[in-house]
C-alpha positions as CSV (number, residue, x, y, z in Angstrom):
1,M,40.1,17.8,80.4
2,K,39.3,19.0,84.0
3,L,41.2,18.1,87.0
4,G,39.9,19.2,90.4
5,W,36.8,19.9,92.5
6,D,33.2,20.9,92.2
7,L,32.7,22.3,95.7
8,R,28.9,22.4,95.3
9,T,28.6,18.6,94.9
10,D,31.9,17.6,96.5
11,L,32.8,15.9,93.2
12,N,36.6,15.3,93.0
13,R,37.9,14.8,89.4
14,Q,41.1,12.9,89.9
15,I,43.0,10.2,87.9
16,L,43.9,6.8,89.5
17,A,46.5,4.5,88.1
18,W,45.8,0.9,87.1
19,K,47.4,-1.7,89.3
20,S,49.4,-2.9,86.3
21,P,49.0,-2.5,82.5
22,D,46.9,-5.7,82.5
23,D,45.0,-5.1,85.7
24,P,42.5,-2.2,85.7
25,C,42.0,-2.5,89.5
26,P,43.0,0.8,91.2
27,G,46.6,1.2,92.1
28,D,47.9,3.5,94.8
29,L,49.1,6.4,92.5
30,I,46.6,9.3,92.2
31,Y,46.8,12.6,90.4
32,G,44.6,15.4,91.5
33,V,44.2,18.9,93.0
34,V,44.1,19.9,96.7
35,P,41.6,22.7,97.1
36,Y,43.6,24.7,99.6
37,N,43.3,28.5,99.8
38,N,46.2,28.3,97.4
39,P,45.4,25.2,95.2
40,D,48.1,22.8,94.3
41,T,48.4,19.8,91.9
42,V,49.6,16.7,93.7
43,V,50.6,13.1,92.9
44,W,49.8,10.8,95.9
45,K,51.3,7.4,96.5
46,G,48.8,5.9,98.8
47,S,47.9,8.4,101.5
48,R,51.2,10.4,101.3
49,E,52.2,13.2,98.9
50,Y,54.6,11.9,96.4
51,S,55.2,14.9,94.1
52,R,53.7,18.3,93.5
53,T,54.0,21.0,90.8
54,G,53.5,24.1,93.0
55,P,50.6,26.6,93.0
56,W,49.3,28.5,90.0
57,N,51.1,31.9,89.6
58,G,49.1,33.5,86.7
59,I,51.4,32.0,84.0
60,G,52.0,28.4,85.1
61,T,53.3,26.5,88.1
62,S,56.7,27.3,89.6
63,G,57.7,23.7,90.0
64,A,56.9,22.3,86.5
65,P,59.1,24.0,83.8
66,Q,58.2,21.0,81.5
67,L,54.6,22.4,81.4
68,K,55.8,25.8,80.2
69,P,54.1,27.2,77.0
70,N,54.2,24.6,74.3
71,P,52.7,24.1,70.8
72,W,50.3,21.3,71.9
73,F,48.1,22.4,74.8
74,T,47.4,25.1,77.3
75,Y,46.4,24.8,80.9
76,N,44.8,27.2,83.4
77,L,43.4,27.3,86.9
78,V,39.8,28.1,87.7
79,S,39.3,28.9,91.4
80,N,36.2,30.3,93.0
81,E,33.6,29.5,95.6
82,E,32.0,26.8,93.5
83,E,34.9,25.1,91.7
84,V,38.6,24.6,92.0
85,Y,40.1,22.8,88.9
86,Y,42.8,22.9,86.2
87,I,41.6,22.7,82.7
88,F,43.8,21.4,79.8
89,S,42.9,22.4,76.3
90,L,44.5,21.4,73.0
91,K,45.9,24.2,70.8
92,N,45.9,22.0,67.7
93,K,42.7,19.9,67.4
94,S,44.5,17.5,65.0
95,A,47.0,16.6,67.7
96,I,46.5,13.3,69.6
97,T,47.6,13.3,73.2
98,R,46.9,11.2,76.3
99,L,47.6,11.4,80.0
100,I,48.6,8.3,81.9
101,V,49.0,7.8,85.7
102,N,51.6,5.0,85.4
103,Q,51.8,2.7,88.4
104,T,54.8,0.9,86.9
105,T,57.0,4.0,86.4
106,T,55.3,5.9,89.3
107,R,54.9,8.9,87.1
108,V,52.1,11.0,85.5
109,E,53.0,10.9,81.8
110,R,51.8,13.0,78.9
111,Y,52.1,11.2,75.6
112,L,51.9,12.6,72.0
113,W,51.2,10.6,68.9
114,N,53.9,10.9,66.2
115,E,52.1,10.5,62.9
116,D,55.4,10.0,61.0
117,T,56.8,7.2,63.2
118,Q,53.3,5.9,64.2
119,T,54.5,5.8,67.9
120,W,53.7,7.4,71.2
121,T,56.4,9.7,72.7
122,V,56.5,11.1,76.3
123,S,56.5,14.9,76.1
124,N,56.6,15.5,79.9
125,H,56.1,13.7,83.2
126,I,55.7,14.3,86.9
127,P,57.9,13.9,88.8
128,W,60.5,15.2,86.4
129,D,63.6,14.1,88.4
130,D,64.6,13.2,92.0
131,C,64.2,16.8,93.2
132,D,60.5,16.5,92.4
133,I,60.0,13.8,95.0
134,Y,58.0,15.5,97.8
135,G,60.1,16.8,100.8
136,T,63.4,15.3,99.5
137,C,65.4,18.0,101.4
138,G,63.1,18.5,104.4
139,A,62.0,21.8,105.9
140,Y,64.0,24.8,104.7
141,G,66.1,22.6,102.5
142,T,66.3,23.3,98.7
143,C,67.0,20.6,96.1
144,V,69.4,21.5,93.2
145,S,69.4,18.8,90.6
146,T,72.8,19.8,89.2
147,A,74.6,19.8,92.5
148,L,76.2,17.0,94.5
149,P,74.8,16.5,97.0
150,P,71.5,17.9,95.6
151,C,70.2,19.1,99.0
152,Q,71.3,22.4,100.5
153,C,70.0,24.5,103.4
154,L,68.7,28.0,102.6
155,R,71.1,30.7,103.6
156,G,70.7,31.4,107.3
157,F,69.9,27.7,108.0
158,K,71.9,24.6,108.9
159,P,71.2,20.8,108.8
160,K,69.0,19.7,111.7
161,S,70.7,16.3,112.0
162,Q,74.2,15.7,110.9
163,E,76.1,12.4,111.4
164,E,79.8,12.2,111.2
165,S,79.6,10.9,107.6
166,S,76.4,12.3,106.2
167,V,73.4,14.5,106.7
168,D,69.9,13.2,107.1
169,W,68.2,15.6,104.8
170,L,64.7,14.3,105.4
171,Q,64.9,16.1,108.8
172,G,65.6,19.3,107.0
173,C,67.3,22.4,108.3
174,V,67.0,24.7,111.3
175,R,67.7,28.4,111.7
176,N,71.2,29.6,112.7
177,K,69.6,32.3,114.8
178,P,66.0,32.3,116.2
179,L,63.4,34.8,115.1
180,A,62.6,37.7,117.4
181,C,59.3,38.6,115.8
182,H,58.6,42.3,116.6
183,E,62.3,43.0,117.4
184,G,63.5,43.6,113.9
185,D,63.0,40.5,111.8
186,G,63.5,41.0,108.1
187,F,63.5,39.0,104.9
188,I,65.9,37.5,102.4
189,K,64.7,37.1,98.8
190,F,65.5,33.7,97.3
191,G,65.1,33.6,93.5
192,G,64.2,30.8,91.1
193,L,62.4,28.6,93.6
194,K,59.5,26.1,93.4
195,L,57.1,27.5,96.0
196,P,56.7,25.4,99.1
197,D,53.8,23.2,100.1
198,T,50.6,25.4,100.3
199,A,48.8,23.4,103.0
200,H,49.5,26.2,105.6
201,S,49.3,29.2,103.4
202,W,46.9,32.2,103.0
203,V,46.2,34.3,99.9
204,N,44.7,37.7,99.2
205,K,44.2,38.8,95.6
206,S,43.8,42.5,96.4
207,V,47.0,43.0,98.4
208,N,50.3,44.1,96.7
209,L,53.8,42.8,97.5
210,K,54.6,45.7,99.8
211,E,51.4,45.2,101.8
212,C,52.0,41.5,101.8
213,R,55.4,42.1,103.5
214,T,53.7,44.2,106.2
215,K,51.1,41.6,106.8
216,C,53.7,38.9,107.2
217,L,55.7,41.0,109.7
218,E,52.6,41.6,111.7
219,N,52.1,37.9,112.3
220,C,54.8,36.1,114.2
221,S,53.7,32.8,112.6
222,C,54.4,34.0,109.1
223,M,57.5,32.4,107.7
224,A,57.5,33.7,104.0
225,Y,55.6,35.6,101.4
226,T,55.5,36.2,97.7
227,T,53.5,37.6,94.8
228,L,50.4,35.5,94.1
229,N,50.0,36.4,90.4
230,I,53.4,37.2,88.6
231,K,51.6,37.9,85.3
232,E,49.8,40.9,86.8
233,S,52.3,41.5,89.6
234,S,49.4,41.4,92.1
235,G,48.1,39.5,95.0
236,C,49.8,38.0,98.1
237,A,50.6,34.5,99.3
238,I,51.8,33.9,102.9
239,W,53.1,30.8,104.6
240,F,52.5,30.1,108.3
241,D,54.5,26.9,108.9
242,D,57.9,25.3,108.0
243,L,58.7,25.7,104.3
244,I,58.7,22.2,102.8
245,D,59.4,20.9,99.3
246,L,61.6,23.6,97.9
247,R,63.7,23.2,94.8
248,Q,65.8,25.4,92.5
249,V,64.0,26.0,89.2
250,Q,65.8,28.8,87.4
251,S,63.6,28.7,84.2
252,S,60.2,28.9,85.9
253,G,60.9,29.5,89.6
254,Q,59.7,32.4,91.6
255,D,61.0,34.8,94.2
256,L,60.3,33.8,97.8
257,Y,60.8,36.2,100.7
258,V,61.8,34.2,103.7
259,R,61.6,35.6,107.2
260,M,65.0,35.8,109.0
261,A,66.4,37.2,112.2
262,A,67.7,40.8,111.9
263,S,71.3,39.8,111.9
264,D,70.8,37.2,109.1
265,S,68.5,39.4,106.9
266,G,70.8,42.4,106.8
267,R,68.4,44.5,109.0
268,R,70.0,46.4,111.8
269,N,68.7,48.8,114.4
270,G,70.3,52.2,115.0
271,T,72.2,54.5,112.6
272,S,75.7,54.8,111.4
273,N,77.7,57.5,109.6
274,E,76.6,55.8,106.4
275,G,72.8,55.9,107.2
276,Q,70.6,53.2,108.4
277,N,70.6,49.9,106.6
278,E,67.3,48.5,105.2
279,D,66.3,44.9,104.4
280,I,68.3,43.4,101.6
281,E,65.9,41.5,99.4
282,L,68.0,39.9,96.7
283,S,67.9,36.6,94.7
284,L,70.5,34.1,96.0
285,F,71.9,31.8,93.3
286,E,73.3,28.4,93.9
287,L,77.0,28.0,93.0
288,A,76.2,24.9,90.8
289,V,73.8,27.0,88.7
290,I,76.4,29.8,88.1
291,S,79.2,27.3,87.5
292,R,77.2,25.6,84.9
293,A,76.1,28.9,83.3
294,T,79.8,30.0,82.9
295,N,81.1,26.6,81.8
296,D,82.9,26.2,85.1
297,F,84.3,29.8,84.9
298,S,86.0,29.0,81.6
299,S,88.6,31.4,80.2
300,H,86.5,31.5,77.0
301,N,83.7,33.1,79.1
302,K,85.9,35.7,80.7
303,L,85.0,39.2,79.9
304,G,87.7,41.1,81.8
305,E,89.1,41.7,85.3
306,G,89.1,44.5,87.7
307,G,90.0,45.3,91.3
308,F,87.2,43.0,92.5
309,G,88.3,40.0,90.4
310,P,87.5,38.4,87.0
311,V,84.1,38.9,85.3
312,Y,82.5,36.1,83.3
313,K,79.7,35.8,80.8
314,G,77.1,33.2,81.6
315,T,73.8,31.8,80.4
316,L,71.1,30.6,82.8
317,P,69.0,27.6,82.0
318,D,66.1,29.8,80.8
319,G,68.5,31.4,78.2
320,K,69.0,34.7,80.1
321,E,72.5,36.1,79.7
322,I,74.3,37.3,82.8
323,A,77.6,38.8,83.9
324,V,79.3,37.2,86.9
325,K,81.8,39.1,89.1
326,R,83.9,36.6,91.1
327,L,85.8,37.8,94.1
328,S,89.4,37.0,93.7
329,R,91.3,35.8,96.8
330,S,94.2,38.1,95.8
331,S,91.8,41.0,95.2
332,E,92.6,44.5,96.5
333,Q,88.9,44.6,97.3
334,G,87.5,42.1,99.8
335,L,84.5,40.9,101.7
336,V,83.7,44.4,103.0
337,E,83.5,45.8,99.4
338,F,81.5,42.8,98.3
339,K,78.9,43.3,101.1
340,N,78.8,47.0,100.4
341,E,78.1,46.5,96.7
342,V,75.3,44.0,97.5
343,A,73.8,46.3,100.2
344,L,73.8,49.4,98.0
345,I,72.9,48.3,94.5
346,A,70.1,46.0,95.8
347,K,68.2,49.2,96.8
348,L,68.9,51.2,93.6
349,Q,66.6,51.2,90.6
350,H,67.4,53.5,87.7
351,R,67.8,53.0,84.0
352,N,71.4,54.4,84.1
353,L,72.6,52.1,86.9
354,V,73.5,48.5,86.2
355,K,71.0,46.0,87.5
356,L,72.1,43.5,90.1
357,L,70.2,40.2,89.6
358,G,71.5,38.4,92.7
359,C,74.5,37.0,94.4
360,C,76.1,33.8,95.6
361,I,77.9,33.2,98.8
362,Q,78.9,29.5,99.2
363,G,82.1,28.4,100.9
364,D,85.0,30.5,99.7
365,E,83.1,31.6,96.6
366,K,81.5,35.1,96.5
367,L,79.8,36.1,93.3
368,L,77.7,39.0,92.1
369,I,75.3,38.3,89.2
370,Y,74.5,41.3,86.9
371,E,72.5,41.9,83.8
372,Y,74.8,41.3,80.8
373,M,76.0,44.3,78.9
374,P,76.8,43.2,75.3
375,N,78.7,46.4,74.4
376,K,81.1,46.1,77.4
377,S,82.4,49.3,79.0
378,L,82.9,52.8,77.8
379,D,86.7,52.6,77.8
380,F,86.4,49.7,75.3
381,F,85.3,52.3,72.7
382,I,86.6,55.7,73.5
383,F,90.3,54.7,74.0
384,D,90.5,52.6,70.9
385,H,91.4,54.4,67.7
386,T,89.1,52.3,65.6
387,R,86.1,51.6,67.9
388,R,85.7,55.2,69.0
389,N,84.7,56.1,65.5
390,L,81.4,54.2,66.2
391,L,80.6,56.9,68.8
392,D,79.5,59.9,66.8
393,W,78.8,63.2,68.6
394,P,75.0,62.6,69.2
395,R,75.8,59.2,70.7
396,R,78.5,60.6,72.9
397,F,76.1,63.3,74.1
398,H,73.5,60.7,74.8
399,I,76.1,58.7,76.9
400,I,77.2,61.9,78.8
401,C,73.5,62.7,79.6
402,G,72.8,59.2,80.8
403,I,75.8,59.2,83.2
404,A,74.7,62.6,84.5
405,R,71.2,61.3,85.1
406,G,72.6,58.3,87.0
407,L,74.8,60.5,89.2
408,L,71.8,62.8,89.9
409,Y,69.8,59.8,91.1
410,L,72.6,58.7,93.4
411,H,73.2,62.2,94.8
412,Q,69.7,63.5,95.0
413,D,66.8,61.2,94.1
414,S,67.6,57.8,95.7
415,R,66.5,56.9,99.2
416,L,70.1,57.4,100.5
417,R,72.6,59.9,99.2
418,I,75.3,57.8,97.6
419,I,78.9,58.9,96.7
420,H,80.3,56.5,94.1
421,R,84.0,57.3,94.7
422,D,85.3,55.4,91.6
423,L,83.5,56.8,88.6
424,K,85.6,56.2,85.5
425,A,85.3,55.0,81.9
426,S,85.7,51.3,82.8
427,N,82.9,51.5,85.3
428,V,80.3,52.8,82.8
429,L,78.8,49.8,80.9
430,L,76.9,50.0,77.6
431,D,73.8,48.0,76.8
432,S,72.7,46.8,73.4
433,E,71.4,50.2,72.5
434,M,74.5,52.0,73.9
435,N,72.7,53.3,76.9
436,P,75.2,54.0,79.7
437,K,74.9,52.2,83.1
438,I,77.1,53.1,86.1
439,S,78.5,50.0,87.8
440,D,80.9,48.8,90.5
441,F,79.6,50.2,93.8
442,G,82.2,48.4,96.0
443,M,83.8,51.7,97.0
444,A,80.6,53.7,97.4
445,R,79.5,55.4,100.6
446,T,76.1,56.4,101.7
447,F,75.0,59.6,103.6
448,G,71.7,59.9,105.5
449,G,69.7,62.9,106.5
450,E,71.5,66.2,105.9
451,Q,74.9,64.7,105.9
452,S,76.8,65.7,102.7
453,E,80.5,64.9,103.2
454,G,82.8,62.6,105.1
455,N,86.4,61.7,105.7
456,T,88.3,58.5,105.4
457,R,91.8,57.3,106.2
458,R,91.6,54.7,103.5
459,V,91.6,56.5,100.1
460,V,90.3,54.2,97.4
461,G,89.6,54.8,93.8
462,T,91.6,55.4,90.6
463,Y,94.2,58.1,90.4
464,G,93.5,60.5,87.5
465,Y,89.8,60.6,88.4
466,M,90.2,61.5,92.1
467,A,89.4,65.0,93.3
468,P,92.5,66.6,94.9
469,E,90.9,67.0,98.4
470,Y,90.0,63.3,98.4
471,A,93.3,62.0,97.1
472,I,95.3,64.2,99.6
473,D,93.1,64.6,102.7
474,G,90.6,61.7,102.3
475,Q,87.7,64.2,102.2
476,F,84.8,63.1,99.9
477,S,81.4,64.5,99.0
478,I,79.1,64.9,96.0
479,K,81.8,67.2,94.6
480,S,84.2,64.2,94.5
481,D,81.9,62.4,92.0
482,V,81.3,65.6,90.0
483,F,85.1,66.0,89.6
484,S,85.4,62.4,88.3
485,F,82.5,63.1,86.0
486,G,84.3,66.2,84.6
487,I,87.4,64.1,83.9
488,L,85.2,61.5,82.2
489,L,83.5,64.2,80.2
490,L,86.8,65.4,78.8
491,E,87.9,61.8,78.0
492,I,84.6,61.1,76.1
493,I,85.1,64.3,74.1
494,S,88.8,63.9,73.4
495,G,89.2,60.2,73.3
496,M,92.3,60.5,75.4
497,K,93.0,59.2,78.9
498,N,93.6,61.8,81.6
499,K,96.3,59.8,83.4
500,G,98.1,58.7,80.3
501,F,97.9,62.0,78.4
502,Y,101.2,63.5,77.0
503,H,101.8,66.7,75.3
504,V,104.9,67.3,73.2
505,N,105.4,70.9,74.6
506,H,104.6,70.4,78.3
507,S,104.3,67.6,80.9
508,V,100.7,68.0,82.1
509,N,97.7,65.7,82.1
510,L,94.5,66.1,80.1
511,I,92.9,68.4,82.6
512,G,96.1,70.5,82.8
513,N,96.2,70.8,79.1
514,V,92.6,72.0,78.9
515,S,93.3,74.6,81.6
516,M,96.4,75.8,79.7
517,E,94.4,76.2,76.5
518,I,91.7,78.2,78.3
519,V,94.4,80.5,80.0
520,E,96.1,81.0,76.7
521,G,93.1,82.4,75.0
522,G,90.1,80.1,75.1
523,K,91.4,77.9,72.4
524,S,89.6,74.5,72.0
525,F,91.7,71.5,72.9
526,K,92.3,68.8,70.4
527,T,89.6,66.1,70.0
528,D,89.6,62.8,68.2
């Protein structure tokens, strides 16, 4: 089946509803394709848009998770100078399926014939829910089907019209701070979204994401951009008007980079003693999505707790497992450390650093969403008499080398020189293959240019891992992390904690015991 346009003959293949099941006269519900520069499938109710699935992204459409790969049919977009159409093809020729534009239910419905029960069943339909109704939350408003109320403004926006008792969401949202165009605008990355109405969009198949960002910044009318084809990570799509018809779709949604004023995007002019900040482009999750993923932050989902607060395991609607750090109101760390961790780790990409998937800032809740590490942290193994037997010497050597590579990246190979300041066994996570990943960047500091050391009046970190000059005088540098790495190295080899080490003949810590053994004749210290 073809749905769309033959541009040579101006033939429009669309499906019209019957007025009723018994009246074949045309109804006012129409299913078709709009041949924009970035084509979109739309359901019209009369002359107005009623629902849309979002543009083609190389795999599917961002707003129709119900059309994701299935055992019955495939669909694809053909778009060139002569034709713009979607084609639907059966995978199993023996399957019987039909598509109905149903005036009674005001839905486009896909039916499958069940041979066993001799009945038709609805496999999917458009709109899928109330969030699929066009423009439900207005401009710059996003619809979250699991939230109450479902409409929310994007971060950096506020409701345009707010009565004493309710918000008129059809009027959408407006910016908290106006754009300044060539005076430092930046972008915030919103993840898991159905892409907005493409009526005022532009695409270029040969431009990559970085070039797309540049083109958007050069045009003061550009409001957002994204990757055109996520399957091939290529192409550019840009929007030049208000962003309308957004919704949260974690299972098939896309990243959308929305233009913001410098103060809202995280972009600042000038420099500081920690180097110049760059744009923070990070997925922002809705609280309702994370709450549902963690079973409302159930104690059964709790993985542990640190200075930041509790950490929970969660599962997103698409099945992806995540770890959620929740800022505790009684935490020793606070909003400054939260923002610091977001700003730093969003810019870092290395196989031995934990990957930050996004964050959530909503009301009093502040959450960091990370990739889930099934083997927990290094201290879970090395300080347990039974579990540390699983770490043979080749595996321990592999872990040591991985931590060293991660530190080298932070100190030398990343865009900014970063001092972690809290490297310890509990801040090294292990993935399913026991690869180490350095985590917890809330205490980290950055250096720019030739700067290599700094001072602070606020000494933070964990005693037992701190370099003496840092613990006593507040002076920190790359050497501070190297000292912590040395302590961690001894702990991995010995299976004993530096701070809690006790020797029957003298009262020194682990590093003191090693030093004494060396002084007394180069004897090797006891290992596990």
